[in-house]
BAMARZA-944919 format. One record per residue (C-alpha): z, y, x; residue in one letter. Coordinates in nm, 4 decimals, decimal comma. Example, Ala and Ser with C-alpha at 12.3 -4.5 7.8 and 13.67 -1.06 7.14 Angstrom:
BEGIN
+----------+----------+----------+------+
:       c3 :       c2 :       c1 : code :
+----------+----------+----------+------+
:   0,7800 :  -0,4500 :   1,2300 :    a :
:   0,7140 :  -0,1060 :   1,3670 :    s :
+----------+----------+----------+------+
//
This chain:
BEGIN
+----------+----------+----------+------+
:       c3 :       c2 :       c1 : code :
+----------+----------+----------+------+
:  -2,9805 :   0,0770 :  -0,1938 :    m :
:  -2,9714 :  -0,2926 :  -0,2183 :    v :
:  -2,6113 :  -0,2920 :  -0,3724 :    l :
:  -2,7443 :  -0,0480 :  -0,6319 :    l :
:  -3,0430 :  -0,2558 :  -0,6992 :    g :
:  -2,8432 :  -0,5727 :  -0,7342 :    c :
:  -2,6115 :  -0,3863 :  -0,9724 :    t :
:  -2,8975 :  -0,2948 :  -1,1996 :    i :
:  -2,9997 :  -0,6662 :  -1,1737 :    g :
:  -2,6616 :  -0,8076 :  -1,2662 :    s :
:  -2,6246 :  -0,5594 :  -1,5472 :    s :
:  -2,9579 :  -0,6856 :  -1,6970 :    l :
:  -2,8941 :  -1,0440 :  -1,6143 :    a :
:  -2,9535 :  -1,2825 :  -1,9424 :    p :
:  -2,6976 :  -1,5444 :  -1,7979 :    n :
:  -2,4052 :  -1,5967 :  -1,5858 :    i :
:  -2,6083 :  -1,7742 :  -1,3140 :    i :
:  -2,8514 :  -1,4712 :  -1,2525 :    i :
:  -2,5499 :  -1,2424 :  -1,2689 :    f :
:  -2,3705 :  -1,4361 :  -0,9930 :    i :
:  -2,6921 :  -1,4414 :  -0,7756 :    c :
:  -2,7663 :  -1,0600 :  -0,7980 :    f :
:  -2,3749 :  -1,0064 :  -0,7200 :    s :
:  -2,3935 :  -1,2432 :  -0,4166 :    f :
:  -2,6800 :  -1,0750 :  -0,2899 :    i :
:  -2,5330 :  -0,7315 :  -0,3310 :    g :
:  -2,2121 :  -0,8603 :  -0,1604 :    g :
:  -2,4343 :  -0,9765 :   0,1505 :    i :
:  -2,6483 :  -0,6921 :   0,2050 :    l :
:  -2,4826 :  -0,4144 :   0,0383 :    g :
:  -2,2306 :  -0,3161 :   0,3148 :    i :
:  -2,0818 :   0,0129 :   0,3521 :    n :
:  -2,3088 :   0,1788 :   0,6255 :    i :
:  -2,1262 :   0,5270 :   0,5730 :    s :
:  -1,8154 :   0,3927 :   0,7114 :    s :
:  -2,0089 :   0,2650 :   1,0261 :    i :
:  -2,1606 :   0,5939 :   1,0646 :    f :
:  -1,8285 :   0,7884 :   1,0611 :    v :
:  -1,6737 :   0,5225 :   1,3074 :    s :
:  -1,9504 :   0,5921 :   1,5566 :    e :
:  -1,9888 :   0,9730 :   1,5159 :    e :
:  -1,6516 :   1,1129 :   1,3977 :    v :
:  -1,3545 :   1,1757 :   1,6739 :    p :
:  -1,0923 :   0,8947 :   1,6395 :    a :
:  -0,8167 :   1,1308 :   1,5214 :    r :
:  -1,0333 :   1,2299 :   1,2244 :    y :
:  -1,2023 :   0,8870 :   1,1452 :    r :
:  -0,9900 :   0,8033 :   0,8564 :    g :
:  -0,9577 :   1,1636 :   0,7053 :    k :
:  -1,3519 :   1,1701 :   0,7151 :    t :
:  -1,4064 :   0,8381 :   0,5317 :    i :
:  -1,1339 :   0,9172 :   0,2759 :    g :
:  -1,2870 :   1,2638 :   0,2011 :    l :
:  -1,6498 :   1,1397 :   0,1335 :    y :
:  -1,5299 :   0,8339 :  -0,0498 :    t :
:  -1,3202 :   1,0532 :  -0,2793 :    g :
:  -1,6106 :   1,2916 :  -0,3550 :    i :
:  -1,8097 :   0,9691 :  -0,4303 :    g :
:  -1,5115 :   0,8558 :  -0,6614 :    m :
:  -1,5525 :   1,1599 :  -0,8675 :    s :
:  -1,8387 :   1,0132 :  -1,0392 :    s :
:  -1,5459 :   0,7853 :  -1,2193 :    s :
:  -1,4884 :   1,0903 :  -1,4443 :    i :
:  -1,8432 :   1,0583 :  -1,5903 :    l :
:  -1,7971 :   0,6770 :  -1,6086 :    a :
:  -1,4879 :   0,7288 :  -1,8071 :    s :
:  -1,6630 :   0,9562 :  -2,0470 :    y :
:  -1,9500 :   0,7070 :  -2,0681 :    l :
:  -1,7202 :   0,4162 :  -2,1546 :    f :
:  -1,6295 :   0,5965 :  -2,4742 :    t :
:  -1,9989 :   0,4805 :  -2,6000 :    f :
:  -1,9673 :   0,1179 :  -2,4888 :    v :
:  -1,8384 :   0,0058 :  -2,8539 :    g :
:  -2,1842 :   0,1287 :  -3,0046 :    l :
:  -2,3471 :  -0,1955 :  -2,9428 :    s :
:  -2,2862 :  -0,5153 :  -2,7390 :    m :
:  -2,5638 :  -0,4141 :  -2,4787 :    d :
:  -2,4662 :  -0,0494 :  -2,4297 :    m :
:  -2,2955 :  -0,1161 :  -2,1180 :    w :
:  -2,6162 :  -0,2753 :  -1,9731 :    r :
:  -2,7961 :   0,0547 :  -2,0566 :    y :
:  -2,5161 :   0,2785 :  -1,9000 :    i :
:  -2,4931 :   0,0627 :  -1,5717 :    y :
:  -2,8714 :   0,0696 :  -1,5274 :    s :
:  -2,9196 :   0,4232 :  -1,5968 :    t :
:  -2,6463 :   0,5352 :  -1,3603 :    v :
:  -2,7418 :   0,3052 :  -1,1002 :    c :
:  -3,1123 :   0,3961 :  -1,1085 :    l :
:  -3,0002 :   0,7674 :  -1,0597 :    s :
:  -2,7980 :   0,6832 :  -0,7717 :    g :
:  -3,0701 :   0,4817 :  -0,6180 :    l :
:  -3,3092 :   0,7653 :  -0,6283 :    i :
:  -3,0769 :   1,0041 :  -0,4668 :    i :
:  -3,0014 :   0,7693 :  -0,1988 :    i :
:  -3,3657 :   0,7124 :  -0,1244 :    i :
:  -3,4216 :   1,0716 :  -0,0912 :    i :
:  -3,1230 :   1,1158 :   0,1432 :    l :
:  -3,2513 :   0,8044 :   0,3531 :    w :
:  -3,5098 :   1,0228 :   0,4910 :    f :
:  -3,2746 :   1,3005 :   0,6023 :    k :
:  -3,0126 :   1,0618 :   0,7743 :    i :
:  -3,0479 :   1,0136 :   1,1367 :    r :
:  -2,9175 :   0,7378 :   1,3716 :    e :
:  -2,5910 :   0,7691 :   1,5502 :    t :
:  -2,5834 :   0,8603 :   1,9047 :    n :
:  -2,4275 :   0,5262 :   2,0032 :    r :
:  -2,6905 :   0,3170 :   1,8082 :    f :
:  -2,9731 :   0,5333 :   1,9907 :    v :
:  -2,8365 :   0,4571 :   2,3324 :    y :
:  -2,7903 :   0,0739 :   2,2418 :    c :
:  -3,1683 :   0,0611 :   2,1095 :    k :
:  -3,3001 :   0,2328 :   2,4449 :    t :
:  -3,0792 :   0,0012 :   2,6461 :    s :
:  -3,2478 :  -0,3040 :   2,4430 :    n :
:  -2,9156 :  -0,4044 :   2,3185 :    r :
:  -2,9682 :  -0,3956 :   1,9530 :    t :
:  -3,1796 :  -0,7091 :   1,9140 :    h :
:  -2,8697 :  -0,9510 :   1,8526 :    q :
:  -2,8654 :  -1,2729 :   1,6541 :    s :
:  -2,6891 :  -1,2482 :   1,3294 :    i :
:  -2,4590 :  -1,5463 :   1,4467 :    f :
:  -2,3424 :  -1,3730 :   1,7508 :    q :
:  -2,0499 :  -1,2617 :   1,5817 :    v :
:  -1,9240 :  -1,6360 :   1,5592 :    f :
:  -1,8666 :  -1,6423 :   1,9255 :    q :
:  -1,4932 :  -1,7328 :   1,9970 :    k :
:  -1,3887 :  -1,3822 :   2,1008 :    k :
:  -1,4949 :  -1,2180 :   1,7603 :    y :
:  -1,3745 :  -1,5301 :   1,5299 :    l :
:  -1,0102 :  -1,3859 :   1,5082 :    k :
:  -1,1101 :  -1,0426 :   1,3708 :    i :
:  -1,3883 :  -1,1657 :   1,1732 :    l :
:  -1,1658 :  -1,4084 :   0,9840 :    a :
:  -0,8769 :  -1,1515 :   0,9508 :    l :
:  -1,1093 :  -0,8861 :   0,8312 :    s :
:  -1,2975 :  -1,0974 :   0,6082 :    g :
:  -0,9733 :  -1,2370 :   0,4586 :    l :
:  -0,8209 :  -0,8888 :   0,4003 :    a :
:  -1,1269 :  -0,7755 :   0,1965 :    l :
:  -1,1332 :  -1,1201 :   0,0204 :    f :
:  -0,7730 :  -1,0740 :  -0,1025 :    f :
:  -0,8122 :  -0,7209 :  -0,1940 :    t :
:  -1,1184 :  -0,8002 :  -0,3904 :    d :
:  -0,9232 :  -1,0773 :  -0,5762 :    w :
:  -0,6572 :  -0,8085 :  -0,6465 :    i :
:  -0,9372 :  -0,6268 :  -0,7989 :    y :
:  -1,0286 :  -0,9199 :  -1,0250 :    l :
:  -0,6888 :  -0,8824 :  -1,1879 :    t :
:  -0,5707 :  -0,5732 :  -1,3619 :    i :
:  -0,8396 :  -0,3538 :  -1,2139 :    k :
:  -1,1262 :  -0,5451 :  -1,3751 :    r :
:  -0,9939 :  -0,6994 :  -1,6842 :    y :
:  -0,7346 :  -0,4567 :  -1,8006 :    f :
:  -0,9362 :  -0,3605 :  -2,1036 :    v :
:  -0,9470 :  -0,7337 :  -2,2332 :    i :
:  -0,5685 :  -0,7400 :  -2,1603 :    f :
:  -0,4867 :  -0,4109 :  -2,3730 :    l :
:  -0,7213 :  -0,5202 :  -2,6676 :    k :
:  -0,6052 :  -0,8745 :  -2,6890 :    e :
:  -0,2396 :  -0,8748 :  -2,5665 :    e :
:  -0,1410 :  -0,5226 :  -2,6626 :    r :
:  -0,3652 :  -0,4994 :  -2,9758 :    a :
:  -0,0763 :  -0,3875 :  -3,1908 :    s :
:  -0,0747 :  -0,0687 :  -3,0117 :    l :
:  -0,4148 :   0,0044 :  -3,1433 :    g :
:  -0,6261 :   0,0497 :  -2,8156 :    f :
:  -0,9735 :   0,1314 :  -2,8788 :    t :
:  -1,2947 :   0,2017 :  -2,6317 :    e :
:  -1,2564 :   0,5803 :  -2,7257 :    q :
:  -0,8907 :   0,5764 :  -2,6408 :    l :
:  -0,9046 :   0,3811 :  -2,3334 :    i :
:  -1,2080 :   0,6005 :  -2,2240 :    g :
:  -1,0261 :   0,9352 :  -2,2803 :    t :
:  -0,7161 :   0,7959 :  -2,0710 :    w :
:  -0,9600 :   0,6638 :  -1,7916 :    l :
:  -1,0448 :   1,0265 :  -1,7173 :    i :
:  -0,6815 :   1,0921 :  -1,5959 :    f :
:  -0,6299 :   0,7387 :  -1,4526 :    i :
:  -0,9458 :   0,7412 :  -1,2373 :    y :
:  -0,8231 :   1,0764 :  -1,0978 :    m :
:  -0,5580 :   0,8487 :  -0,9330 :    g :
:  -0,8534 :   0,6653 :  -0,7597 :    s :
:  -0,9962 :   1,0027 :  -0,6290 :    i :
:  -0,6520 :   1,1173 :  -0,4973 :    i :
:  -0,5938 :   0,7757 :  -0,3538 :    g :
:  -0,9104 :   0,8031 :  -0,1505 :    y :
:  -0,8367 :   1,1275 :  -0,0128 :    y :
:  -0,4823 :   1,0251 :   0,0734 :    l :
:  -0,6013 :   0,6877 :   0,2385 :    s :
:  -0,7615 :   0,8824 :   0,5217 :    g :
:  -0,4707 :   1,0937 :   0,5800 :    i :
:  -0,2072 :   0,8219 :   0,5589 :    l :
:  -0,4247 :   0,5831 :   0,7885 :    a :
:  -0,4448 :   0,8716 :   1,0439 :    d :
:  -0,0899 :   0,9774 :   1,0215 :    h :
:   0,1132 :   0,6816 :   0,9455 :    l :
:  -0,1298 :   0,4177 :   1,0712 :    g :
:  -0,3610 :   0,1775 :   0,9073 :    r :
:  -0,1059 :  -0,1138 :   0,8786 :    k :
:   0,1887 :   0,0907 :   0,7721 :    k :
:   0,0033 :   0,2659 :   0,4746 :    s :
:  -0,1345 :  -0,0670 :   0,3508 :    i :
:   0,2149 :  -0,2036 :   0,3220 :    y :
:   0,3788 :   0,0952 :   0,1683 :    i :
:   0,0893 :   0,0954 :  -0,1026 :    n :
:   0,0765 :  -0,2768 :  -0,1524 :    v :
:   0,4606 :  -0,2441 :  -0,2625 :    v :
:   0,3747 :   0,0465 :  -0,4720 :    l :
:   0,0713 :  -0,1282 :  -0,6330 :    y :
:   0,3211 :  -0,4162 :  -0,7213 :    f :
:   0,5693 :  -0,1758 :  -0,8863 :    i :
:   0,2778 :  -0,0187 :  -1,0783 :    g :
:   0,1594 :  -0,3717 :  -1,2185 :    s :
:   0,5181 :  -0,4482 :  -1,3288 :    l :
:   0,5251 :  -0,0955 :  -1,5288 :    v :
:   0,1718 :  -0,1837 :  -1,6805 :    f :
:   0,2501 :  -0,5359 :  -1,7799 :    l :
:   0,6001 :  -0,5087 :  -1,8993 :    f :
:   0,6158 :  -0,1561 :  -2,0895 :    f :
:   0,4930 :  -0,1305 :  -2,4346 :    w :
:   0,4852 :   0,2506 :  -2,4531 :    d :
:   0,1209 :   0,3554 :  -2,4419 :    i :
:   0,1911 :   0,6551 :  -2,2058 :    s :
:   0,4079 :   0,4170 :  -1,9615 :    l :
:   0,1058 :   0,1663 :  -1,9675 :    i :
:  -0,1629 :   0,4345 :  -1,8549 :    f :
:   0,0934 :   0,5800 :  -1,5949 :    i :
:   0,1201 :   0,2231 :  -1,4506 :    g :
:  -0,2492 :   0,1942 :  -1,4507 :    l :
:  -0,2643 :   0,5158 :  -1,2784 :    f :
:  -0,0239 :   0,4105 :  -1,0079 :    i :
:  -0,2580 :   0,0794 :  -0,9666 :    l :
:  -0,5761 :   0,2939 :  -0,9169 :    n :
:  -0,3986 :   0,5335 :  -0,6820 :    l :
:  -0,2381 :   0,2645 :  -0,4506 :    t :
:  -0,5305 :   0,0258 :  -0,4779 :    f :
:  -0,7886 :   0,3248 :  -0,3597 :    a :
:  -0,5691 :   0,3696 :  -0,0513 :    i :
:  -0,5351 :   0,0157 :   0,0706 :    y :
:  -0,8679 :  -0,0988 :  -0,0203 :    r :
:  -1,0237 :   0,1909 :   0,1720 :    l :
:  -0,8032 :   0,1239 :   0,4774 :    i :
:  -0,8960 :  -0,2586 :   0,4865 :    v :
:  -1,2446 :  -0,1482 :   0,5013 :    e :
:  -1,1896 :   0,0742 :   0,7760 :    i :
:  -1,0212 :  -0,2137 :   0,9720 :    l :
:  -1,3586 :  -0,4094 :   0,8827 :    a :
:  -1,5670 :  -0,1998 :   1,1067 :    v :
:  -1,3608 :  -0,0703 :   1,3975 :    e :
:  -1,3190 :  -0,3671 :   1,6303 :    f :
:  -1,7069 :  -0,4245 :   1,6823 :    w :
:  -1,9207 :  -0,3053 :   1,9700 :    p :
:  -2,1981 :  -0,0687 :   1,8617 :    t :
:  -2,4861 :  -0,3321 :   1,8541 :    e :
:  -2,2782 :  -0,5635 :   1,6329 :    l :
:  -2,1036 :  -0,3240 :   1,4057 :    r :
:  -2,3381 :  -0,3661 :   1,1281 :    g :
:  -2,3644 :  -0,7473 :   1,1591 :    i :
:  -1,9818 :  -0,7878 :   1,2098 :    g :
:  -1,8773 :  -0,5901 :   0,9266 :    s :
:  -2,1687 :  -0,7585 :   0,7179 :    g :
:  -2,0269 :  -1,0993 :   0,7554 :    w :
:  -1,6903 :  -0,9672 :   0,6776 :    a :
:  -1,8272 :  -0,8551 :   0,3436 :    f :
:  -1,9985 :  -1,2075 :   0,3043 :    v :
:  -1,6542 :  -1,3488 :   0,3004 :    i :
:  -1,5438 :  -1,1058 :   0,0528 :    t :
:  -1,8242 :  -1,1704 :  -0,1717 :    s :
:  -1,7092 :  -1,5210 :  -0,2187 :    t :
:  -1,4332 :  -1,3717 :  -0,4143 :    s :
:  -1,6365 :  -1,2583 :  -0,6864 :    g :
:  -1,8186 :  -1,5963 :  -0,7076 :    i :
:  -1,5025 :  -1,7969 :  -0,7260 :    i :
:  -1,3250 :  -1,5236 :  -0,9677 :    g :
:  -1,6249 :  -1,5284 :  -1,2193 :    n :
:  -1,5777 :  -1,9250 :  -1,2317 :    f :
:  -1,2062 :  -1,9486 :  -1,2324 :    t :
:  -1,0667 :  -1,6538 :  -1,4012 :    m :
:  -1,0891 :  -1,7663 :  -1,7494 :    f :
:  -0,9624 :  -2,0959 :  -1,6546 :    f :
:  -0,6736 :  -1,9365 :  -1,4888 :    l :
:  -0,6106 :  -1,7171 :  -1,8051 :    v :
:  -0,6053 :  -2,0142 :  -2,0229 :    k :
:  -0,3708 :  -2,2365 :  -1,7952 :    n :
:  -0,1259 :  -1,9626 :  -1,7114 :    l :
:  -0,0772 :  -1,8666 :  -2,0659 :    g :
:  -0,2612 :  -1,5307 :  -2,0986 :    g :
:  -0,4118 :  -1,2330 :  -1,9132 :    w :
:  -0,0721 :  -1,0857 :  -1,8595 :    g :
:   0,0566 :  -1,3874 :  -1,6913 :    n :
:  -0,2539 :  -1,4488 :  -1,4920 :    m :
:  -0,2394 :  -1,0849 :  -1,3533 :    f :
:   0,1169 :  -1,1262 :  -1,2480 :    l :
:   0,0834 :  -1,4495 :  -1,0821 :    v :
:  -0,2590 :  -1,4237 :  -0,9171 :    i :
:  -0,2024 :  -1,0531 :  -0,8151 :    g :
:   0,1167 :  -1,1071 :  -0,6621 :    t :
:   0,0035 :  -1,3994 :  -0,4553 :    i :
:  -0,2890 :  -1,2066 :  -0,3439 :    c :
:  -0,0649 :  -0,9075 :  -0,2398 :    l :
:   0,1414 :  -1,1250 :  -0,0380 :    i :
:  -0,1391 :  -1,2875 :   0,1199 :    a :
:  -0,2914 :  -0,9503 :   0,1986 :    l :
:   0,0240 :  -0,8105 :   0,3523 :    a :
:   0,0561 :  -1,1543 :   0,5943 :    i :
:  -0,3192 :  -1,1068 :   0,6922 :    v :
:  -0,2560 :  -0,7394 :   0,7929 :    i :
:   0,0315 :  -0,8167 :   1,0062 :    y :
:  -0,1918 :  -1,0104 :   1,2372 :    f :
:  -0,4566 :  -0,7053 :   1,2506 :    i :
:  -0,3947 :  -0,4763 :   1,5509 :    p :
:  -0,3214 :  -0,1147 :   1,4631 :    e :
:  -0,6232 :   0,1174 :   1,5324 :    t :
:  -0,4787 :   0,4477 :   1,4452 :    k :
:  -0,6585 :   0,7367 :   1,6488 :    q :
:  -0,8190 :   0,4830 :   1,8853 :    r :
:  -1,1701 :   0,5211 :   1,9929 :    i :
:  -1,3977 :   0,2413 :   1,9000 :    v :
:  -1,4702 :   0,1521 :   2,2862 :    e :
:  -1,1207 :   0,1181 :   2,3635 :    e :
:  -1,0183 :  -0,1132 :   2,0430 :    i :
:  -1,3184 :  -0,3309 :   2,1357 :    y :
:  -1,2115 :  -0,3339 :   2,5161 :    s :
:  -0,8415 :  -0,4181 :   2,4330 :    t :
:  -0,8383 :  -0,6390 :   2,1239 :    e :
:  -1,1733 :  -0,8212 :   2,1837 :    i :
:  -1,2405 :  -0,8267 :   2,5479 :    e :
:  -0,8846 :  -0,8302 :   2,6169 :    k :
:  -0,9319 :  -0,5751 :   2,8998 :    k :
:  -0,6127 :  -0,3609 :   2,9507 :    y :
:  -0,5505 :  -0,0855 :   3,2112 :    e :
:  -0,3033 :  -0,1645 :   3,4836 :    t :
+----------+----------+----------+------+
//
């Protein structure tokens, strides 16, 4: 609810400062509670598939978003009206569902055992610092990747590929096809995470994302450009969701919301830094395409390095993950 409320606020913001404030608040408080629910209620062998399934269903709304994008060119403020209307509808639906959702059994147990009243700074104990830093950095670099082609591809197409005749109507029509890649990617992410493993799935899709970026940036055929963008959406959806899964699996029940929340606080700084520096980087790197290639590649490499140091959690129950990776207790 907070995230949608902040999205409405940022879309109606009269200046960049207010926009950043709403974005920062949304990044801090708008954590993915659904992933926490799944990690505590769904058996380990189905955890990835379940998260991928409901995220893929949610991403189906992108088809509507693609259609609505065709109207953005009608006025300078049309995007504000569209964002606000859609988010307000989602906010109403979530408020209704809020009264229907019950607490997880693990949380109820912790609450009855008086273990839920934890300081928000408890995650900064020495034993938690490694996973907090790694999960936060993984999300940070993933969101920086989003701030390249995923976010600014329209500007790139209209400014650096203007000779190809890109318009809002043309891009919006193609986006219906392109966002199908994200929907498929979210479904696949859970299957791959549970069968290949979290880390291997991320590595494979980081490489495929890089290949897709090369197709998008260096080909001048419209069909190939959109095929490249389809690959980017497909692969980004896969490794982005798996990184998010890793951000919730290591924490004990009483700290899972706090720990993953702090990880997303680290993540939210990418948006702040990005909004202040992206146009500076575009100017100094010689254009949008160069910025996409340089910054995107650096972040892909950084993400792969960070993931290397995060333990594999494939089909492991959350209690066992916490015991072995945080408490360092091993069976003998």
